[in-house]
Backbone as CSV, one residue per row, in Angstrom:
resi,resn,N_x,N_y,N_z,CA_x,CA_y,CA_z,C_x,C_y,C_z
1,MET,98.994,105.622,39.311,99.873,104.437,39.326,101.145,104.684,39.998
2,ARG,101.751,105.888,39.729,103.038,106.189,40.346,102.937,106.276,41.837
3,ARG,101.862,106.856,42.354,101.658,106.953,43.771,101.572,105.594,44.434
4,SER,100.903,104.621,43.852,100.768,103.310,44.362,102.118,102.610,44.444
5,ALA,102.976,102.817,43.446,104.257,102.209,43.464,105.150,102.842,44.559
6,CYS,104.985,104.103,44.835,105.724,104.736,45.899,105.277,104.211,47.292
7,LEU,103.991,104.023,47.379,103.453,103.492,48.689,103.925,102.087,48.907
8,LEU,103.920,101.273,47.864,104.412,99.904,47.968,105.908,99.848,48.376
9,LEU,106.676,100.707,47.734,108.125,100.808,48.035,108.297,101.265,49.464
10,LEU,107.560,102.174,49.907,107.644,102.682,51.271,107.321,101.604,52.224
11,ALA,106.250,100.879,51.973,105.833,99.770,52.818,106.888,98.717,52.927
12,ALA,107.546,98.425,51.815,108.601,97.401,51.796,109.828,97.805,52.580
13,LEU,110.123,99.147,52.666,111.246,99.620,53.348,111.032,99.797,54.888
14,LEU,109.845,99.969,55.262,109.623,100.157,56.682,109.809,98.874,57.395
15,PRO,110.365,99.008,58.697,110.521,97.742,59.470,109.133,97.181,59.824
16,PRO,109.080,95.832,60.070,107.806,95.152,60.377,107.060,95.752,61.559
17,THR,107.784,96.286,62.541,107.142,96.783,63.710,106.289,98.046,63.436
18,VAL,106.554,98.720,62.324,105.749,99.894,61.970,104.476,99.564,61.242
19,ASP,104.323,98.326,60.765,103.165,97.884,59.985,101.863,98.116,60.730
20,ALA,101.855,97.645,61.983,100.599,97.785,62.727,100.827,98.538,64.019
21,ALA,99.935,99.471,64.294,100.039,100.254,65.501,99.674,99.306,66.713
22,PRO,100.363,99.600,67.793,99.976,98.782,68.986,98.550,99.063,69.429
23,PRO,97.886,98.081,69.962,96.543,98.296,70.412,96.530,99.338,71.507
24,THR,95.508,100.180,71.526,95.421,101.240,72.511,94.963,100.658,73.831
25,CYS,95.450,101.124,74.868,95.081,100.675,76.227,93.827,101.439,76.696
26,ARG,92.843,100.780,77.218,91.613,101.399,77.663,91.782,102.095,79.049
27,ILE,92.920,101.935,79.617,93.148,102.527,80.934,94.078,103.772,80.717
28,PRO,93.595,104.957,81.124,94.410,106.169,80.840,95.567,106.312,81.808
29,GLY,96.408,107.238,81.495,97.496,107.597,82.317,98.730,106.765,82.101
30,LEU,99.761,107.053,82.942,101.030,106.320,82.873,101.026,105.304,83.975
31,ALA,101.714,104.202,83.757,101.831,103.125,84.745,102.439,103.712,86.035
32,LEU,103.422,104.563,85.924,104.088,105.135,87.095,103.122,105.907,87.971
33,HIS,102.145,106.592,87.346,101.104,107.302,88.042,100.205,106.343,88.783
34,TRP,99.884,105.243,88.136,99.046,104.192,88.764,99.718,103.615,89.938
35,ILE,101.023,103.379,89.846,101.828,102.844,90.951,101.764,103.819,92.085
36,ALA,101.929,105.097,91.840,101.952,106.168,92.902,100.557,106.132,93.575
37,ASP,99.529,106.131,92.820,98.147,106.162,93.437,97.966,104.885,94.254
38,TYR,98.345,103.750,93.712,98.211,102.455,94.389,98.937,102.516,95.752
39,CYS,100.196,102.898,95.699,101.022,102.961,96.987,100.499,103.971,97.971
40,MET,100.040,105.138,97.471,99.462,106.112,98.400,98.198,105.590,98.997
41,ALA,97.381,104.848,98.215,96.151,104.232,98.833,96.539,103.243,99.875
42,GLN,97.546,102.386,99.554,98.001,101.379,100.552,98.485,102.049,101.826
43,ALA,99.169,103.116,101.734,99.700,103.834,102.868,98.691,104.785,103.533
44,GLU,97.547,104.894,102.864,96.479,105.781,103.350,96.969,107.152,103.520
45,THR,97.602,107.675,102.470,98.184,109.016,102.471,98.125,109.606,101.054
46,ASP,98.276,110.960,100.995,98.442,111.568,99.711,99.874,112.099,99.517
47,ASP,100.744,111.606,100.335,102.142,111.996,100.375,102.990,110.988,99.681
48,GLU,103.529,111.363,98.499,104.317,110.378,97.712,105.586,110.001,98.419
49,ILE,106.110,110.907,99.296,107.327,110.546,100.023,107.071,109.439,101.050
50,ALA,105.887,109.533,101.714,105.571,108.463,102.628,105.309,107.150,101.887
51,ALA,105.001,107.171,100.624,104.649,105.962,99.850,105.906,105.560,99.066
52,SER,107.019,106.269,99.179,108.178,105.982,98.288,108.762,104.619,98.339
53,ALA,108.809,104.011,99.553,109.339,102.591,99.626,108.434,101.656,98.807
54,CYS,107.126,101.809,98.907,106.247,100.978,98.121,106.413,101.326,96.624
55,ILE,106.548,102.526,96.271,106.709,102.867,94.881,108.012,102.244,94.350
56,GLY,109.004,102.315,95.087,110.284,101.691,94.668,110.146,100.195,94.475
57,ASP,109.510,99.540,95.442,109.255,98.112,95.287,108.427,97.777,94.058
58,GLU,107.355,98.527,93.859,106.454,98.217,92.739,107.100,98.477,91.419
59,LEU,108.047,99.416,91.354,108.712,99.699,90.143,109.591,98.517,89.673
60,LYS,109.932,97.643,90.572,110.759,96.494,90.286,109.924,95.328,89.656
61,ARG,108.634,95.472,89.790,107.744,94.352,89.223,107.714,94.355,87.715
62,ALA,107.725,93.208,87.107,107.745,93.077,85.660,106.314,92.767,85.160
63,PHE,105.972,93.447,84.128,104.658,93.225,83.450,104.931,93.052,81.987
64,ALA,103.958,92.408,81.284,104.102,92.225,79.852,104.270,93.502,79.078
65,ASP,103.518,94.472,79.544,103.618,95.832,78.907,102.994,96.877,79.817
66,ASP,102.994,98.095,79.390,102.528,99.197,80.239,101.059,99.049,80.500
67,CYS,100.228,98.590,79.548,98.863,98.409,79.761,98.531,97.298,80.804
68,ALA,99.310,96.241,80.830,99.079,95.172,81.803,99.435,95.717,83.199
69,ALA,100.383,96.550,83.294,100.710,97.210,84.611,99.601,98.042,85.098
70,LYS,99.041,98.835,84.187,97.985,99.772,84.556,96.706,98.982,84.975
71,LEU,96.425,97.858,84.267,95.321,97.063,84.577,95.497,96.396,85.964
72,HIS,96.669,95.976,86.255,97.014,95.371,87.585,96.696,96.351,88.706
73,TYR,97.254,97.557,88.580,97.044,98.511,89.645,95.593,99.045,89.726
74,LYS,94.927,99.225,88.598,93.561,99.613,88.659,92.746,98.554,89.350
75,ARG,92.939,97.292,88.984,92.223,96.169,89.605,92.407,96.190,91.096
76,ALA,93.679,96.349,91.545,93.975,96.334,92.946,93.249,97.558,93.617
77,MET,93.243,98.691,93.007,92.586,99.801,93.592,91.074,99.667,93.651
78,CYS,90.474,99.030,92.622,89.123,98.731,92.558,88.749,97.795,93.731
79,GLU,89.591,96.740,93.864,89.264,95.709,94.891,89.302,96.396,96.260
80,ARG,90.272,97.219,96.469,90.431,97.935,97.768,89.240,98.843,98.020
81,ALA,88.868,99.646,96.997,87.753,100.617,97.150,86.437,99.826,97.465
82,ILE,86.229,98.721,96.824,84.996,97.946,97.057,85.050,97.303,98.430
83,ALA,86.225,96.769,98.809,86.305,96.073,100.120,86.120,97.079,101.285
84,LEU,86.590,98.308,101.078,86.500,99.383,102.111,85.121,100.104,102.032
85,ARG,84.307,99.690,101.039,82.943,100.256,100.876,83.032,101.725,100.428
86,TYR,84.110,102.078,99.808,84.203,103.464,99.214,83.471,103.454,97.874
87,ARG,83.299,102.290,97.318,82.615,102.180,96.026,81.721,100.953,95.976
88,PRO,80.498,101.089,95.584,79.636,99.927,95.493,79.863,99.176,94.153
89,GLY,79.356,98.004,94.063,79.407,97.255,92.835,80.479,96.165,92.767
90,GLU,80.750,95.765,91.572,81.665,94.663,91.296,82.933,95.252,90.700
91,VAL,84.014,94.470,90.823,85.339,94.878,90.278,85.266,95.113,88.780
92,ASP,84.480,94.248,88.032,84.458,94.468,86.586,83.803,95.780,86.261
93,ASP,82.779,96.199,87.023,82.170,97.513,86.824,83.159,98.627,87.077
94,CYS,83.831,98.529,88.108,84.910,99.477,88.476,85.946,99.578,87.367
95,LEU,86.444,98.448,86.878,87.437,98.470,85.766,86.931,99.085,84.565
96,ALA,85.603,98.992,84.297,85.016,99.537,83.050,84.850,101.079,83.222
97,ASP,84.834,101.561,84.451,84.556,102.961,84.747,85.849,103.834,84.457
98,ARG,85.816,104.519,83.358,86.946,105.320,82.971,87.235,106.483,83.891
99,GLY,86.250,106.772,84.744,86.365,107.887,85.727,87.026,107.419,87.031
100,PHE,87.134,106.114,87.172,87.787,105.597,88.425,89.309,105.600,88.201
101,VAL,89.898,106.656,88.572,91.330,106.851,88.568,91.766,107.598,89.825
102,GLY,93.013,107.441,90.262,93.489,108.136,91.351,93.885,109.576,91.023
103,ALA,94.232,110.376,92.019,94.541,111.782,91.807,95.739,111.952,90.998
104,THR,96.766,111.089,91.105,97.972,111.281,90.334,97.715,111.038,88.841
105,VAL,96.885,109.999,88.533,96.527,109.746,87.149,95.665,110.913,86.585
106,ARG,94.721,111.270,87.436,93.797,112.394,87.017,94.534,113.664,86.669
107,HIS,95.546,113.972,87.473,96.290,115.218,87.298,97.526,115.155,86.548
108,GLY,97.831,113.928,86.071,99.034,113.785,85.191,100.329,113.827,85.977
109,GLY,100.270,113.529,87.246,101.495,113.600,88.080,101.090,113.976,89.490
110,VAL,102.049,113.791,90.413,101.842,114.192,91.795,101.845,115.714,91.907
111,GLY,100.773,116.238,92.529,100.731,117.655,92.715,100.325,118.467,91.500
112,GLY,99.949,117.764,90.408,99.532,118.442,89.186,98.174,119.127,89.309
113,LEU,97.915,119.992,88.424,96.611,120.692,88.424,95.717,120.194,87.370
C-alpha cells in the first residue's frame, strides 16, 4: 500500500510531458546525417565539403519534428534511387526497408567506421 502511494505522489509531481514517451521513429539515425546523405547524393559526391551549401540550405528547413525530417529525406533519396534505377520497386517499399540508408547514417557521421 505504501509503495502505491509513493508511485501516485511521484506521478502527480512529474510534469505532464514525462507521462508518455514520445513515439519512436522507424527511421534510424540523426536528421543531420540524412541531410548530409541527401545533399551528397544531389551533388553526386561523397565529399561533405562539396555538399556544404546544400547542407546549409537544408538545415534552414522546418519540420514538425526530427522524425518528419528523416522521413522527408529518406523519401527523397528513395525517389532518386528509383528514378536513377539504382533500386527497383516502389517508394513505399524503399521507405519500409530499414537497410536503405546513406553512408553517413550507416556510419553515424561523415567518415565514421
